[in-house]
KENU-666518 format. One record per residue (C-alpha): residue number from 0; residue in one letter; x, y, z. Coordinates in nm, 2 decimals. Example, Ala and Ser with C-alpha at 12.3 -4.5 7.8 and 13.67 -1.06 7.14 Angstrom:
# residues 2
@num->0	residu->A	px->1.23	py->-0.45	pz->0.78
@num->1	residu->S	px->1.37	py->-0.11	pz->0.71
END
This chain:
# residues 117
@num->0	residu->M	px->5.06	py->9.11	pz->12.03
@num->1	residu->K	px->5.17	py->8.85	pz->11.77
@num->2	residu->Q	px->5.41	py->9.10	pz->11.61
@num->3	residu->L	px->5.57	py->9.17	pz->11.95
@num->4	residu->S	px->5.61	py->8.80	pz->12.02
@num->5	residu->L	px->5.76	py->8.75	pz->11.67
@num->6	residu->I	px->6.01	py->9.03	pz->11.72
@num->7	residu->I	px->6.11	py->8.90	pz->12.06
@num->8	residu->L	px->6.16	py->8.55	pz->11.92
@num->9	residu->M	px->6.37	py->8.68	pz->11.63
@num->10	residu->W	px->6.58	py->8.89	pz->11.86
@num->11	residu->F	px->6.64	py->8.60	pz->12.10
@num->12	residu->S	px->6.73	py->8.35	pz->11.82
@num->13	residu->T	px->6.97	py->8.60	pz->11.67
@num->14	residu->L	px->7.13	py->8.65	pz->12.01
@num->15	residu->C	px->7.17	py->8.27	pz->12.06
@num->16	residu->L	px->7.32	py->8.22	pz->11.71
@num->17	residu->N	px->7.57	py->8.49	pz->11.77
@num->18	residu->A	px->7.68	py->8.35	pz->12.10
@num->19	residu->Q	px->7.74	py->8.01	pz->11.96
@num->20	residu->Q	px->7.96	py->8.11	pz->11.66
@num->21	residu->K	px->8.26	py->8.24	pz->11.86
@num->22	residu->F	px->8.52	py->8.03	pz->12.03
@num->23	residu->Y	px->8.87	py->8.08	pz->12.15
@num->24	residu->V	px->9.16	py->7.87	pz->12.02
@num->25	residu->E	px->9.38	py->7.73	pz->12.30
@num->26	residu->L	px->9.75	py->7.76	pz->12.22
@num->27	residu->F	px->10.04	py->7.52	pz->12.33
@num->28	residu->P	px->10.42	py->7.56	pz->12.31
@num->29	residu->I	px->10.55	py->7.32	pz->12.04
@num->30	residu->S	px->10.93	py->7.37	pz->12.00
@num->31	residu->V	px->11.24	py->7.55	pz->12.11
@num->32	residu->Y	px->11.50	py->7.63	pz->11.84
@num->33	residu->S	px->11.78	py->7.68	pz->12.08
@num->34	residu->N	px->11.97	py->7.40	pz->12.25
@num->35	residu->D	px->11.98	py->7.61	pz->12.57
@num->36	residu->R	px->11.71	py->7.45	pz->12.79
@num->37	residu->E	px->11.78	py->7.66	pz->13.11
@num->38	residu->N	px->11.55	py->7.94	pz->13.01
@num->39	residu->Y	px->11.28	py->7.73	pz->12.84
@num->40	residu->H	px->10.99	py->7.86	pz->13.03
@num->41	residu->E	px->11.12	py->8.22	pz->13.01
@num->42	residu->R	px->11.14	py->8.20	pz->12.63
@num->43	residu->H	px->10.79	py->8.06	pz->12.60
@num->44	residu->R	px->10.63	py->8.32	pz->12.81
@num->45	residu->M	px->10.44	py->8.57	pz->12.60
@num->46	residu->P	px->10.65	py->8.89	pz->12.55
@num->47	residu->S	px->10.38	py->9.13	pz->12.67
@num->48	residu->K	px->10.15	py->9.16	pz->12.98
@num->49	residu->N	px->9.85	py->9.10	pz->12.75
@num->50	residu->P	px->9.83	py->8.73	pz->12.64
@num->51	residu->L	px->9.80	py->8.63	pz->12.28
@num->52	residu->R	px->9.44	py->8.55	pz->12.19
@num->53	residu->V	px->9.31	py->8.38	pz->11.89
@num->54	residu->F	px->8.94	py->8.32	pz->11.83
@num->55	residu->Y	px->8.73	py->8.19	pz->11.54
@num->56	residu->E	px->8.40	py->8.35	pz->11.44
@num->57	residu->D	px->8.19	py->8.34	pz->11.13
@num->58	residu->G	px->8.47	py->8.19	pz->10.91
@num->59	residu->M	px->8.72	py->8.45	pz->11.02
@num->60	residu->I	px->9.01	py->8.40	pz->11.26
@num->61	residu->H	px->9.09	py->8.70	pz->11.48
@num->62	residu->F	px->9.43	py->8.75	pz->11.64
@num->63	residu->T	px->9.50	py->9.00	pz->11.93
@num->64	residu->N	px->9.82	py->9.08	pz->12.11
@num->65	residu->V	px->10.04	py->8.90	pz->11.86
@num->66	residu->P	px->10.42	py->8.95	pz->11.90
@num->67	residu->T	px->10.55	py->9.16	pz->11.61
@num->68	residu->N	px->10.73	py->8.99	pz->11.32
@num->69	residu->S	px->10.53	py->8.67	pz->11.37
@num->70	residu->R	px->10.46	py->8.40	pz->11.11
@num->71	residu->I	px->10.13	py->8.22	pz->11.11
@num->72	residu->V	px->10.12	py->7.87	pz->10.94
@num->73	residu->F	px->9.80	py->7.68	pz->10.86
@num->74	residu->K	px->9.80	py->7.30	pz->10.82
@num->75	residu->N	px->9.54	py->7.04	pz->10.73
@num->76	residu->E	px->9.44	py->6.72	pz->10.92
@num->77	residu->Q	px->9.75	py->6.53	pz->10.78
@num->78	residu->G	px->9.98	py->6.81	pz->10.90
@num->79	residu->E	px->10.05	py->6.92	pz->10.55
@num->80	residu->F	px->10.13	py->7.29	pz->10.49
@num->81	residu->L	px->9.84	py->7.49	pz->10.34
@num->82	residu->C	px->9.95	py->7.86	pz->10.36
@num->83	residu->Q	px->10.13	py->8.11	pz->10.58
@num->84	residu->Y	px->10.11	py->8.47	pz->10.67
@num->85	residu->S	px->10.37	py->8.71	pz->10.81
@num->86	residu->F	px->10.26	py->9.02	pz->11.00
@num->87	residu->N	px->10.42	py->9.31	pz->11.17
@num->88	residu->T	px->10.12	py->9.41	pz->11.36
@num->89	residu->T	px->9.96	py->9.30	pz->11.69
@num->90	residu->F	px->9.59	py->9.29	pz->11.58
@num->91	residu->F	px->9.46	py->9.13	pz->11.26
@num->92	residu->T	px->9.18	py->8.92	pz->11.11
@num->93	residu->I	px->9.21	py->8.66	pz->10.83
@num->94	residu->E	px->8.97	py->8.43	pz->10.66
@num->95	residu->K	px->9.01	py->8.06	pz->10.77
@num->96	residu->P	px->9.18	py->7.87	pz->10.48
@num->97	residu->N	px->8.97	py->7.58	pz->10.35
@num->98	residu->S	px->9.05	py->7.24	pz->10.52
@num->99	residu->A	px->9.27	py->7.41	pz->10.79
@num->100	residu->V	px->9.25	py->7.24	pz->11.12
@num->101	residu->C	px->9.57	py->7.36	pz->11.28
@num->102	residu->L	px->9.75	py->7.69	pz->11.31
@num->103	residu->E	px->10.11	py->7.75	pz->11.43
@num->104	residu->I	px->10.24	py->8.09	pz->11.54
@num->105	residu->Y	px->10.62	py->8.14	pz->11.52
@num->106	residu->Y	px->10.78	py->8.44	pz->11.70
@num->107	residu->G	px->11.14	py->8.48	pz->11.81
@num->108	residu->D	px->11.27	py->8.13	pz->11.90
@num->109	residu->S	px->10.93	py->8.01	pz->12.02
@num->110	residu->A	px->10.63	py->7.85	pz->11.85
@num->111	residu->L	px->10.27	py->7.79	pz->11.95
@num->112	residu->R	px->10.01	py->7.55	pz->11.81
@num->113	residu->G	px->9.63	py->7.57	pz->11.82
@num->114	residu->F	px->9.35	py->7.36	pz->11.67
@num->115	residu->I	px->9.06	py->7.51	pz->11.48
@num->116	residu->S	px->8.73	py->7.31	pz->11.45
END
């Protein structure tokens, strides 16, 4: 009976730990490169029906539905550049750079910013 209780306790604690380690990064538009403001909202809408999603889990940052030819930039608390990645794929995972608190995603003439805790 003690073994069964221990197994259930271990299973439950593992379930709770896994549930707490994943969170989604909220993204906000940050700039428009063109002076044409008429189609501002149209340009900032994601190019596909599936929204871009970014989530952080166990030291890894997962990206899904990313527009092709995107550039990902990581910055520290002071807004200083840490590193950047360029991808031509819609799904990928990268390790979170040390001291990174902000990521910016550039695609076309739009850019999005999200904060990583």
